[in-house]
C-alpha positions in Angstrom: 187.7 109.9 64.5 184.0 110.7 64.7 183.5 110.1 61.0 185.3 106.7 61.3 183.0 105.7 64.2 179.9 106.8 62.3 181.1 104.9 59.2 181.6 101.7 61.3 178.2 102.2 63.0 176.6 102.4 59.6 178.1 99.0 58.7 181.1 100.1 56.7 184.0 97.8 57.8 186.4 98.6 55.0 187.8 101.8 56.5 190.6 102.1 59.0 191.4 104.8 61.5 194.7 106.0 60.1 196.5 107.8 63.0 200.2 107.2 63.4 200.7 108.5 67.0 202.4 106.8 69.9 200.2 108.2 72.6 196.7 107.3 73.9 195.0 108.5 70.7 197.3 106.2 68.6 196.6 103.3 71.0 192.8 104.0 70.7 193.1 104.1 66.9 194.9 100.7 66.9 192.3 99.2 69.3 189.5 100.5 67.1 191.1 99.1 64.0 191.7 95.8 65.7 188.0 95.8 66.9 186.8 96.5 63.3 189.1 93.7 61.9 187.7 91.2 64.4 184.2 92.3 63.8 184.7 91.9 60.1 186.2 88.4 60.6 183.3 87.4 62.9 180.8 88.6 60.3 182.6 86.7 57.6 182.7 83.5 59.8 179.0 84.0 60.5 178.2 84.3 56.8 180.2 81.2 56.0 178.4 79.2 58.7 175.1 80.5 57.6 175.8 79.4 54.0 177.0 76.0 55.4 173.8 75.7 57.4 171.6 76.7 54.4 173.4 74.0 52.3 173.0 71.4 55.0 169.3 72.3 55.3 168.8 72.0 51.5 170.6 68.6 51.6 168.4 67.5 54.5 165.3 68.7 52.8 166.3 66.8 49.6 167.0 63.6 51.6 163.7 64.0 53.5 161.8 64.3 50.3 163.6 61.2 48.9 162.8 59.2 52.0 159.2 60.4 51.9 159.0 59.2 48.3 160.4 55.8 49.3 158.1 55.5 52.3 155.1 56.5 50.3 156.0 53.9 47.6 155.8 51.0 50.2 152.8 48.7 49.7 151.1 48.9 53.0 151.6 51.3 55.9 154.7 52.9 57.6 154.2 54.8 60.8 156.0 56.3 63.7 154.0 55.8 66.9 154.1 56.0 70.6 153.4 52.9 72.8 151.2 54.7 75.2 147.6 53.7 76.2 146.3 55.6 73.1 148.8 54.5 70.5 149.5 58.0 69.3 150.5 58.2 65.6 153.2 60.9 65.1 153.5 60.4 61.3 152.5 57.9 58.7 152.5 57.3 55.0 149.4 57.3 52.9 149.3 53.5 52.9 149.0 53.4 56.7 145.8 55.6 56.5 144.5 53.6 53.6 144.5 50.4 55.7 141.7 51.9 57.6 140.0 53.3 54.5 140.8 56.8 55.5 142.9 59.7 54.4 145.3 61.4 56.8 142.8 64.1 57.4 139.9 61.8 58.1 142.1 59.6 60.3 143.0 62.6 62.4 139.4 63.7 62.6 138.0 60.3 63.4 140.7 59.2 65.9 142.6 62.4 67.1 145.6 60.4 65.9 145.1 57.8 68.6 145.2 54.4 67.0 143.7 52.5 69.9 140.2 53.7 69.0 140.3 51.8 65.7 141.5 48.5 67.2 138.8 45.9 67.6 137.6 45.8 71.3 138.5 42.0 71.5 142.1 42.7 70.4 142.8 45.8 72.5 143.6 44.2 75.9 146.0 41.6 74.4 147.7 44.2 72.4 148.2 46.5 75.4 149.4 43.6 77.5 152.0 42.7 74.8 153.1 46.3 74.7 153.6 46.4 78.5 155.8 43.3 78.4 158.2 44.7 75.8 161.6 45.7 77.1 162.0 49.1 75.4 165.6 49.1 74.0 166.1 46.9 71.0 162.5 45.7 71.1 160.7 44.6 68.0 156.9 44.6 68.3 155.0 42.1 66.2 151.3 42.0 66.5 148.2 41.0 64.5 144.9 42.6 65.3 141.7 43.9 63.6 141.1 47.5 62.8 137.9 49.4 62.2 137.7 50.7 58.6 135.9 53.9 57.6 133.0 51.8 56.1 132.4 50.0 59.4 134.0 46.7 58.4 137.1 45.2 60.2 140.3 44.1 58.5 143.2 42.1 60.0 146.4 44.1 60.2 149.9 42.8 61.0 152.3 45.2 62.5 156.1 44.9 62.8 157.8 47.8 64.5 161.2 48.6 66.0 162.0 50.7 69.1 163.7 53.9 68.1 163.7 56.0 71.3 161.3 57.8 73.6 158.6 60.4 73.2 157.4 62.2 76.3 158.6 59.3 78.4 156.9 56.6 76.3 158.6 54.1 74.0 158.7 55.3 70.4 158.5 52.8 67.5 158.7 52.9 63.7 156.9 50.1 61.9 155.4 48.6 58.8 151.8 47.5 58.7 
């Protein structure tokens, strides 16, 4: 019995405790065999679910990469952003950053990923007012405004974005620019 318990403790679930008695020792052997069988089944189930999760992750990763390729092939910008007072950019394609003459890194450095800082001062108030008036669910935001480019010039940008949920209590949008 002790050798069986040590074998199971070491991870060997192939052995059984072979005692054919009709007393407490026999009942204990049956219970231990049942426990090992259930443990083995649980481990097999966990292994199957792990493999399924790994496959799902690989498929999701592949789909994500495909979507990234599509998004990055769009002429212009695509971004996921928060309609808060700072217009936080959560992610964007390279085209979005290029609109301001920046890379993703220089955009983050220059703006701390807050788009409001690049919007022309004369356009900020009307844009913020427009955002405040939007009913969140089902909303489509359409706005035209000027953004400050890296070289100091301004360029007009048209944004069309759809409400997709909330982020930290603020409306969350995905849009094209």
